[in-house]
C-alpha positions in Angstrom: -48.4 -12.6 -46.1 -46.6 -13.8 -49.2 -42.9 -13.5 -49.6 -41.9 -13.6 -53.6 -43.2 -16.6 -55.2 -43.0 -18.8 -52.1 -46.1 -20.0 -50.1 -47.5 -17.6 -47.4 -46.0 -18.0 -44.1 -48.3 -19.5 -41.3 -49.2 -17.6 -38.2 -47.3 -20.0 -36.0 -44.1 -19.3 -38.1 -44.6 -15.5 -37.8 -45.1 -16.0 -34.1 -41.8 -18.0 -33.9 -39.9 -15.4 -35.7 -41.1 -12.8 -33.5 -40.2 -14.7 -30.6 -36.8 -15.5 -32.0 -36.2 -11.7 -32.6 -37.0 -10.8 -29.1 -35.0 -13.7 -27.6 -31.9 -12.7 -29.6 -32.4 -9.0 -28.9 -32.8 -9.6 -25.2 -29.7 -11.9 -25.2 -27.7 -9.3 -26.8 -28.9 -6.5 -24.4 -28.1 -8.8 -21.5 -24.5 -9.6 -22.7 -24.0 -5.9 -23.4 -25.0 -4.8 -19.9 -22.8 -7.7 -18.5 -19.7 -6.5 -20.6 -20.3 -2.9 -19.5 -20.6 -4.0 -15.8 -17.4 -6.1 -15.9 -15.3 -3.6 -17.8 -16.2 -0.8 -15.4 -12.9 0.9 -14.2 -11.5 -0.5 -11.0 -10.8 2.3 -8.3 -7.4 3.5 -9.2 -5.8 3.1 -5.8 -7.8 0.1 -4.6 -6.4 -2.8 -2.7 -5.0 -5.2 -5.2 -4.6 -2.7 -7.9 -1.4 -1.6 -9.6 -0.9 1.6 -7.8 2.3 2.9 -9.6 4.7 1.9 -12.4 8.0 3.4 -13.2 10.5 2.2 -16.0 13.7 4.3 -15.2 16.0 4.3 -18.2 18.0 7.6 -17.4 18.5 10.5 -19.9 19.4 8.9 -23.2 22.3 11.3 -23.8 23.7 11.3 -20.3 22.9 7.7 -19.0 21.8 6.5 -15.4 25.2 7.5 -13.7 24.4 11.0 -14.4 21.0 11.3 -12.7 20.9 14.1 -10.3 20.8 13.8 -6.6 17.6 15.9 -6.5 14.2 14.4 -7.4 13.2 14.9 -10.9 10.0 14.0 -12.9 11.6 14.9 -16.3 9.9 12.7 -19.1 13.3 11.7 -20.6 14.2 9.8 -17.5 11.5 7.4 -17.8 10.2 4.9 -20.5 7.0 4.7 -18.7 5.5 6.0 -15.6 2.1 5.7 -13.7 0.9 6.9 -10.5 -2.7 5.9 -9.4 -3.1 9.3 -7.6 -2.7 11.1 -11.0 0.4 12.9 -9.4 4.1 12.9 -10.3 6.6 10.2 -10.4 10.1 11.3 -9.6 13.6 9.7 -9.5 17.0 10.6 -8.0 20.3 8.8 -7.7 21.7 8.5 -4.2 24.9 6.5 -5.1 26.3 3.9 -7.4 23.3 1.7 -8.3 21.1 3.2 -5.8 18.1 5.2 -6.6 15.1 6.6 -5.0 11.8 6.8 -6.7 8.8 9.0 -5.3 5.2 8.5 -6.2 3.8 11.7 -5.0 0.7 11.2 -2.6 1.0 7.4 -3.0 2.0 5.3 0.0 1.7 1.9 -1.5 2.7 -0.9 1.0 4.5 -3.2 -1.7 7.0 -2.5 -4.3 8.6 -5.0 -6.7 11.8 -4.1 -8.7 13.7 -5.6 -11.6 16.8 -4.5 -13.4 16.7 -3.8 -17.3 19.0 -5.7 -19.5 19.8 -8.7 -17.4 20.3 -6.9 -14.1 18.8 -7.5 -10.6 17.2 -5.0 -8.5 15.6 -4.9 -5.0 13.0 -2.3 -3.6 12.8 -1.1 -0.1 9.8 1.1 0.8 10.8 4.4 2.6 8.5 7.0 4.0 6.3 9.4 2.1 5.8 7.2 -1.1 9.6 6.9 -1.6 10.9 3.6 -2.7 14.7 2.9 -2.4 16.0 0.7 -5.4 19.3 -1.0 -5.6 20.5 -2.4 -8.9 23.0 -5.3 -9.4 24.6 -7.2 -12.2 23.4 -10.6 -12.6 25.3 -12.9 -10.5 27.2 -10.4 -8.5 26.7 -8.4 -5.4 28.3 -5.1 -6.3 26.0 -2.2 -7.3 25.6 -1.0 -11.0 24.2 2.0 -12.6 21.5 0.4 -14.8 18.0 1.0 -15.7 15.1 -0.7 -13.8 11.4 -1.3 -13.4 9.5 -0.5 -10.3 5.9 -1.5 -9.8 3.7 -0.6 -6.7 0.8 -2.7 -5.6 
């Protein structure tokens, strides 16, 4: 076998090139299989998974203090929301700086909260997937109507 004006390839060179081709092809196949296996979706509501997220900002035209005392899942009340069950996320205001967020069908055992814009928040799980969130200004103990982030694990 001749390539251009160069000398012919020896049988050992051809065999080495074929072996190199299969070695690289097999490695690429193995890496592809490994990446596919490692990127497989985690079960949505499995232990250790994030089971829910709610970034509650309130209606932009009305503010947090004007949230209803009835649960609402209106998109305008949230900057982001996620429920591992695929069902709704709802929020209501129960008092000054006190809110309840319901993750429908999700009874995650642990919730973490943080106030937006420098505020502090605490989360207390209640029954039926409802989390009570209290929001406070930084460095003070009185409640405040401000947005918050809630994460269920």
